[in-house]
PADREN-896622 format. One record per residue: residue in one letter; x negated, y negated, z negated of N, C-alpha, C, O, CB in turn. Coordinates in steps of 0.2 Angstrom, whole numbers, padded with zeros to 4 digits, always signed. Glycine has a CB too. Layout:
AXYZXYZXYZXYZXYZ;...
This chain:
D-0004+0006+0000+0000+0000+0000-0004-0006+0000-0010-0006-0001+0005+0000-0006;E-0001-0012+0001-0005-0018+0002-0001-0023-0003+0004-0023-0005-0006-0020+0009;A-0005-0029-0004-0003-0035-0007-0006-0041-0003-0012-0041-0002-0004-0035-0015;G-0002-0046-0002-0004-0052+0001-0002-0053+0008-0005-0057+0012-0011-0052+0001;R+0003-0050+0011+0006-0051+0018+0010-0058+0018+0010-0061+0023+0010-0045+0020;G+0013-0060+0013+0017-0066+0013+0013-0072+0011+0016-0078+0013+0023-0065+0008;P+0008-0072+0007+0005-0078+0005+0002-0083+0010+0000-0080+0016+0000-0077-0001;L+0001-0089+0009-0003-0093+0013-0010-0094+0011-0014-0098+0015+0001-0100+0013;A-0012-0091+0006-0019-0091+0004-0022-0085+0001-0018-0081-0001-0020-0097-0002;G-0028-0083+0002-0031-0077-0001-0031-0071+0004-0028-0072+0009-0027-0075-0007;P-0034-0066+0002-0035-0060+0007-0029-0056+0006-0024-0057+0002-0041-0056+0005;V-0028-0051+0011-0024-0046+0010-0028-0040+0007-0033-0038+0010-0020-0044+0017;V-0025-0037+0002-0028-0032-0002-0024-0025-0001-0018-0025-0002-0029-0034-0009;A-0028-0020+0000-0025-0013+0001-0028-0009-0004-0034-0009-0005-0025-0011+0008;A-0024-0004-0006-0027+0002-0010-0025+0008-0008-0019+0009-0005-0025+0000-0018;A-0029+0013-0009-0027+0020-0008-0028+0024-0014-0033+0023-0018-0031+0023-0002;V-0024+0029-0016-0024+0032-0022-0022+0040-0021-0017+0041-0017-0019+0029-0028;I-0026+0044-0024-0024+0051-0024-0023+0053-0032-0028+0053-0036-0029+0056-0021;L-0017+0054-0034-0015+0055-0041-0017+0062-0042-0017+0067-0038-0007+0054-0042;D-0018+0063-0049-0019+0070-0051-0013+0073-0054-0010+0070-0059-0025+0070-0057;P-0010+0078-0051-0004+0081-0054-0004+0083-0061+0001+0084-0064-0002+0087-0049;A-0010+0085-0063-0011+0087-0070-0011+0082-0075-0011+0083-0081-0018+0091-0070;R-0012+0075-0072-0012+0070-0077-0007+0064-0074-0009+0059-0072-0019+0067-0077;P+0000+0066-0075+0005+0061-0073+0004+0054-0076+0002+0054-0082+0012+0064-0074;I+0007+0049-0073+0006+0042-0075+0014+0040-0076+0017+0039-0071+0002+0038-0071;A+0016+0039-0082+0023+0037-0083+0024+0029-0081+0019+0025-0082+0025+0038-0090;G+0029+0027-0078+0031+0021-0077+0029+0018-0070+0030+0012-0069+0027+0016-0082;L+0027+0023-0066+0025+0020-0059+0032+0019-0055+0037+0023-0055+0021+0026-0055;A+0032+0013-0053+0038+0010-0049+0036+0005-0044+0030+0003-0044+0044+0008-0054;D+0040+0001-0041+0039-0004-0037+0035-0010-0042+0038-0012-0047+0045-0008-0034;S+0029-0011-0040+0025-0016-0044+0028-0023-0045+0027-0026-0050+0018-0017-0041;K+0032-0025-0040+0035-0031-0041+0041-0032-0046+0042-0038-0048+0038-0033-0034;V+0043-0026-0049+0048-0027-0053+0046-0027-0061+0050-0027-0065+0053-0021-0052;L+0039-0026-0062+0037-0025-0068+0033-0032-0070+0031-0036-0066+0032-0019-0069;T+0032-0033-0077+0028-0039-0079+0021-0038-0077+0018-0033-0076+0029-0040-0086;A+0017-0044-0077+0010-0044-0076+0006-0040-0081+0002-0036-0079+0007-0051-0075;K+0009-0040-0087+0005-0036-0092+0006-0029-0091+0001-0025-0092+0008-0038-0099;R+0012-0027-0089+0013-0019-0088+0009-0017-0082+0007-0012-0082+0021-0018-0087;R+0009-0021-0077+0005-0020-0071-0002-0019-0072-0005-0014-0070+0006-0025-0065;A-0005-0023-0077-0012-0023-0079-0013-0016-0082-0019-0013-0081-0014-0029-0083;A-0009-0014-0087-0010-0008-0091-0010-0002-0086-0014+0002-0087-0004-0008-0096;L-0005-0002-0081-0005+0003-0076-0011+0003-0072-0013+0009-0070+0002+0003-0072;F-0013-0002-0070-0019-0003-0066-0025+0001-0069-0028+0005-0066-0021-0010-0065;D-0026+0000-0076-0031+0003-0079-0030+0011-0080-0034+0015-0079-0032+0000-0086;E-0024+0012-0081-0022+0020-0082-0023+0023-0075-0025+0029-0075-0015+0020-0084;I-0021+0020-0070-0022+0023-0063-0029+0024-0062-0031+0030-0060-0018+0019-0057;Q-0033+0020-0063-0040+0020-0062-0043+0026-0066-0048+0029-0064-0044+0014-0063;A-0041+0026-0072-0043+0031-0077-0041+0039-0075-0045+0043-0076-0041+0030-0084;H-0035+0039-0072-0032+0046-0072-0032+0049-0064-0031+0055-0063-0025+0046-0074;A-0032+0044-0059-0032+0047-0052-0038+0051-0051-0043+0050-0053-0031+0041-0048;L-0037+0056-0046-0042+0060-0043-0047+0055-0039-0053+0056-0039-0040+0065-0039;A-0044+0050-0036-0048+0046-0032-0044+0039-0030-0038+0040-0030-0050+0049-0025;W-0047+0034-0030-0044+0027-0028-0049+0023-0025-0055+0023-0026-0041+0024-0034;H-0047+0018-0021-0051+0013-0018-0047+0007-0016-0042+0008-0013-0055+0016-0011;I-0050+0001-0017-0047-0005-0016-0051-0008-0011-0057-0009-0011-0046-0009-0022;A-0048-0011-0005-0051-0014+0000-0047-0020+0002-0042-0021+0000-0052-0009+0006;E-0050-0024+0006-0047-0030+0008-0049-0033+0015-0054-0030+0018-0048-0036+0004;A-0045-0037+0018-0046-0041+0024-0046-0048+0022-0042-0050+0019-0041-0039+0030;S-0052-0051+0024-0053-0058+0022-0048-0063+0025-0045-0062+0030-0060-0060+0023;V-0048-0069+0023-0044-0075+0026-0046-0076+0033-0042-0077+0037-0045-0081+0022;E-0053-0075+0034-0055-0076+0041-0053-0071+0046-0051-0072+0051-0063-0077+0041;E-0053-0065+0043-0050-0059+0047-0043-0060+0048-0040-0058+0054-0051-0052+0043;I-0039-0062+0043-0032-0063+0044-0031-0068+0050-0027-0067+0054-0028-0066+0038;D-0035-0074+0050-0034-0079+0055-0036-0077+0062-0033-0078+0067-0038-0085+0053;R-0041-0072+0062-0043-0070+0068-0039-0065+0071-0037-0064+0077-0050-0067+0068;L-0036-0060+0067-0033-0054+0069-0025-0055+0069-0022-0052+0074-0035-0048+0065;N-0023-0058+0065-0016-0059+0063-0014-0055+0056-0018-0050+0055-0010-0058+0068;I-0009-0056+0053-0008-0053+0046-0007-0046+0047-0009-0042+0043-0002-0056+0042;L-0003-0044+0052-0002-0037+0053-0008-0033+0054-0009-0028+0051+0003-0035+0059;H-0012-0035+0059-0018-0031+0060-0023-0032+0055-0027-0027+0054-0022-0034+0067;A-0024-0037+0051-0028-0038+0045-0026-0033+0040-0030-0030+0036-0028-0045+0043;T-0019-0032+0039-0016-0027+0034-0018-0020+0036-0021-0016+0032-0009-0028+0034;M-0018-0018+0042-0020-0012+0045-0027-0011+0044-0029-0005+0042-0018-0011+0052;L-0031-0016+0045-0038-0015+0043-0040-0014+0036-0044-0010+0034-0042-0022+0046;A-0037-0018+0032-0038-0017+0024-0036-0010+0022-0039-0006+0018-0034-0022+0020;M-0030-0007+0025-0028+0000+0024-0033+0005+0026-0034+0010+0023-0021+0001+0027;Q-0035+0004+0032-0041+0008+0035-0047+0008+0030-0049+0014+0029-0043+0006+0042;R-0049+0003+0028-0054+0002+0023-0053+0006+0017-0057+0009+0014-0056-0005+0022;A-0047+0005+0014-0045+0009+0008-0045+0016+0009-0048+0020+0005-0038+0007+0006;V-0043+0019+0014-0043+0026+0016-0050+0028+0017-0052+0034+0014-0038+0028+0022;H-0054+0025+0021-0061+0027+0022-0065+0027+0015-0069+0031+0014-0064+0022+0027;G-0063+0022+0010-0066+0023+0004-0064+0029+0000-0069+0032-0003-0064+0017+0000;I-0058+0031+0001-0056+0038-0002-0060+0044+0001-0063+0048-0002-0049+0039-0001;L-0061+0043+0008-0064+0049+0012-0072+0049+0010-0075+0054+0009-0064+0047+0019;A-0075+0043+0008-0082+0042+0007-0083+0046+0000-0089+0047-0002-0084+0035+0006;S-0078+0046-0004-0078+0049-0011-0079+0057-0010-0080+0061-0015-0073+0048-0015;G-0078+0060-0004-0078+0067-0003-0071+0070-0003-0071+0076-0003-0083+0070-0008;I-0066+0067-0005-0060+0070-0005-0056+0068+0001-0055+0062+0003-0056+0067-0011;E-0053+0073+0005-0049+0072+0011-0042+0074+0010-0040+0079+0008-0052+0076+0017;P-0038+0069+0010-0030+0070+0009-0027+0074+0014-0029+0074+0020-0027+0064+0008;D-0022+0078+0013-0019+0082+0018-0014+0077+0022-0013+0078+0027-0014+0087+0014;L-0012+0072+0018-0007+0067+0021-0008+0061+0018-0009+0060+0012+0000+0070+0020;V-0008+0055+0022-0008+0049+0019-0001+0046+0020+0001+0045+0026-0014+0044+0023;Q+0002+0043+0015+0008+0040+0015+0008+0033+0014+0004+0031+0009+0013+0043+0010;V+0011+0029+0019+0010+0022+0019+0016+0018+0018+0022+0021+0020+0007+0020+0025;D+0017+0013+0014+0023+0009+0013+0024+0005+0019+0020+0002+0021+0022+0005+0006;G+0030+0006+0021+0032+0002+0027+0034+0006+0033+0036+0011+0032+0026-0003+0029;N+0034+0002+0039+0036+0006+0045+0030+0006+0050+0032+0008+0056+0042+0002+0048;R+0024+0005+0048+0018+0006+0053+0013+0009+0049+0012+0009+0043+0016-0001+0055;C+0009+0013+0053+0003+0016+0050-0004+0014+0053-0004+0012+0059+0004+0024+0052;P-0009+0013+0049-0015+0012+0051-0018+0018+0055-0016+0023+0054-0020+0010+0046;Q-0023+0016+0060-0027+0021+0063-0032+0024+0059-0037+0021+0057-0030+0018+0070;I-0031+0030+0056-0036+0033+0052-0036+0041+0054-0032+0043+0057-0033+0033+0044;P-0042+0044+0052-0043+0051+0054-0040+0056+0050-0043+0061+0048-0051+0052+0054;C-0034+0054+0048-0030+0059+0043-0023+0059+0046-0021+0054+0050-0030+0057+0036;R-0019+0064+0044-0012+0064+0046-0009+0058+0041-0010+0058+0035-0008+0071+0044;V-0004+0054+0044-0001+0049+0041+0006+0048+0043+0008+0049+0048-0005+0042+0043;E+0010+0046+0038+0017+0044+0039+0019+0038+0035+0016+0036+0030+0021+0050+0036;A+0023+0034+0038+0026+0028+0035+0032+0029+0032+0036+0033+0034+0027+0022+0041;I+0033+0026+0026+0039+0027+0022+0042+0020+0020+0038+0017+0016+0038+0031+0016;V+0047+0018+0023+0050+0011+0021+0052+0012+0014+0055+0016+0011+0056+0010+0026;K+0050+0006+0010+0051+0006+0003+0048+0011-0001+0050+0014-0006+0059+0006+0001;G+0042+0014+0002+0038+0019-0001+0036+0018-0008+0035+0022-0012+0033+0021+0003;D+0035+0011-0010+0032+0010-0016+0037+0011-0022+0035+0012-0028+0030+0002-0017;A+0043+0011-0020+0049+0013-0025+0050+0021-0025+0054+0023-0029+0055+0009-0024;L+0048+0024-0019+0050+0031-0018+0044+0036-0019+0046+0042-0021+0053+0032-0011;V+0038+0034-0018+0033+0039-0019+0028+0037-0024+0025+0031-0023+0029+0040-0012;Q+0026+0041-0029+0022+0039-0034+0015+0037-0032+0012+0032-0035+0021+0044-0039;G+0012+0040-0027+0005+0038-0025+0005+0031-0021+0001+0027-0022+0003+0043-0020;I+0011+0030-0018+0011+0023-0015+0012+0018-0020+0009+0012-0020+0017+0023-0010;S+0016+0020-0025+0017+0015-0031+0011+0014-0034+0009+0008-0036+0022+0018-0036;A+0007+0019-0035+0000+0018-0039-0004+0013-0035-0008+0009-0037-0003+0025-0040;A-0004+0014-0028-0008+0010-0024-0006+0003-0024-0010-0002-0024-0008+0013-0016;S+0001+0002-0024+0004-0005-0025+0001-0008-0031-0001-0014-0031+0011-0004-0025;F+0001-0005-0037-0002-0008-0043-0009-0010-0042-0011-0016-0044-0001-0003-0049;L-0013-0006-0039-0020-0007-0038-0021-0013-0034-0025-0018-0035-0024-0001-0036;A-0017-0014-0028-0018-0019-0023-0015-0026-0026-0019-0031-0026-0014-0018-0017;K-0010-0025-0030-0007-0032-0032-0011-0035-0038-0012-0041-0038+0000-0030-0035;V-0013-0030-0043-0017-0033-0048-0023-0036-0046-0026-0041-0048-0018-0027-0054;S-0026-0032-0041-0033-0034-0039-0032-0041-0035-0036-0046-0037-0036-0029-0034;R-0027-0042-0031-0026-0048-0028-0024-0054-0032-0027-0059-0032-0021-0047-0022;D-0020-0052-0037-0018-0057-0042-0024-0060-0046-0025-0066-0047-0013-0055-0047;R-0029-0055-0048-0035-0057-0051-0039-0062-0047-0042-0066-0049-0039-0051-0054;Q-0039-0060-0041-0043-0064-0036-0040-0071-0036-0044-0076-0036-0044-0061-0029;L-0034-0072-0035-0031-0078-0035-0031-0082-0041-0031-0088-0041-0023-0078-0033;T-0031-0079-0047-0033-0082-0054-0040-0085-0054-0041-0091-0056-0032-0077-0059;A-0045-0081-0051-0051-0084-0051-0052-0090-0046-0055-0095-0047-0056-0078-0048;L-0048-0089-0040-0048-0095-0035-0045-0101-0039-0047-0107-0037-0044-0093-0029;H-0040-0100-0043-0037-0106-0047-0042-0109-0051-0042-0116-0051-0031-0103-0051;A-0047-0106-0053-0052-0109-0057-0056-0114-0053-0059-0119-0055-0057-0104-0060;L-0057-0112-0046-0061-0116-0042-0056-0122-0039-0059-0127-0037-0064-0112-0036;H-0050-0121-0038-0045-0125-0035-0039-0126-0039-0034-0124-0036-0044-0123-0027;P-0039-0129-0045-0033-0129-0049-0028-0133-0046-0022-0132-0048-0035-0131-0056;E-0029-0138-0042-0024-0142-0039-0019-0139-0035-0014-0141-0034-0028-0147-0035;Y-0020-0132-0033-0016-0129-0029-0011-0124-0033-0006-0122-0030-0019-0124-0024;G-0013-0123-0039-0008-0119-0044-0008-0112-0042-0003-0109-0043-0001-0122-0043;F-0014-0109-0040-0014-0102-0038-0012-0097-0044-0010-0092-0043-0020-0100-0035;D-0013-0100-0050-0012-0096-0056-0004-0095-0057-0002-0090-0060-0015-0099-0062;V+0000-0099-0054+0007-0098-0054+0010-0095-0048+0014-0091-0049+0010-0105-0055;H+0008-0096-0042+0011-0093-0036+0007-0088-0032+0009-0086-0027+0013-0099-0032;A+0001-0087-0034-0004-0083-0031-0004-0084-0023-0005-0079-0020-0001-0075-0032;G-0003-0090-0021-0004-0091-0014+0002-0091-0010+0002-0092-0004-0009-0087-0011;Y+0008-0088-0013+0014-0088-0010+0017-0095-0008+0016-0099-0012+0019-0084-0014;P+0021-0096-0003+0023-0102-0001+0029-0105-0005+0035-0106-0003+0026-0102+0006;T+0028-0106-0012+0032-0109-0016+0033-0117-0015+0028-0119-0012+0031-0108-0024;P+0038-0120-0017+0038-0127-0016+0032-0131-0019+0029-0136-0016+0044-0130-0020;R+0029-0129-0025+0023-0132-0027+0017-0131-0023+0013-0135-0022+0022-0129-0034;H+0016-0125-0020+0011-0124-0016+0011-0127-0009+0007-0130-0007+0010-0116-0014;L+0017-0128-0006+0018-0131+0000+0017-0139-0001+0014-0142+0003+0026-0130+0003;T+0019-0141-0007+0018-0148-0008+0011-0150-0009+0008-0155-0006+0022-0151-0014;A+0007-0145-0012+0000-0146-0013-0004-0146-0006-0008-0150-0005-0003-0141-0018;R-0002-0142-0002-0005-0141+0005-0004-0147+0009-0008-0149+0012-0002-0135+0009;I+0002-0151+0008+0003-0157+0011-0001-0163+0008-0004-0167+0012+0011-0159+0011;E+0000-0163+0001-0004-0169-0002-0011-0168-0002-0015-0173-0002-0001-0169-0009;I-0014-0162-0003-0021-0161-0004-0024-0159+0003-0030-0161+0004-0022-0156-0009;G-0021-0155+0007-0023-0152+0013-0023-0145+0012-0023-0142+0007-0030-0155+0014;R-0024-0142+0018-0024-0134+0018-0031-0132+0016-0036-0133+0020-0022-0132+0025;A-0032-0129+0011-0038-0126+0008-0039-0119+0012-0034-0115+0013-0038-0124+0001;H-0045-0118+0015-0046-0112+0019-0049-0107+0014-0054-0105+0014-0051-0113+0025;V-0044-0104+0010-0046-0099+0004-0041-0093+0005-0042-0089+0001-0045-0103-0002;
């Protein structure tokens, strides 16, 4: 799964996760419906209990050059290749949405997969928390944009800041 397809700032972040059936993680669901504190706790638990996980991204420059869809597919490819580099090859890669990245594995798209498939849900948590942390760090460099509040999404505050301050290439 990915995080960062809707924002006007920051990278698109994707994660791939292979859960351990012997170590189930309670509370996996759509990451957008839980609090930031609960997402952070699940982020740590997923990293501690998964058989393998990898977080990857496509930069702002790649988004601008490729477009957001292709940059998202690139970030997903990088995440899966990170899993493959760990020496674990999945039987099937399940992707949230209706499009699949080009990867050297069997892959299927599942619309609303983050709410239906625990592995996709786990990847969603890793991607969202990782991206949110990046935008919090970016806020320290550019507090005038309010990234700590909207994480780069086009809220009225962010849109006003972009008009009044200018478009930060972040």
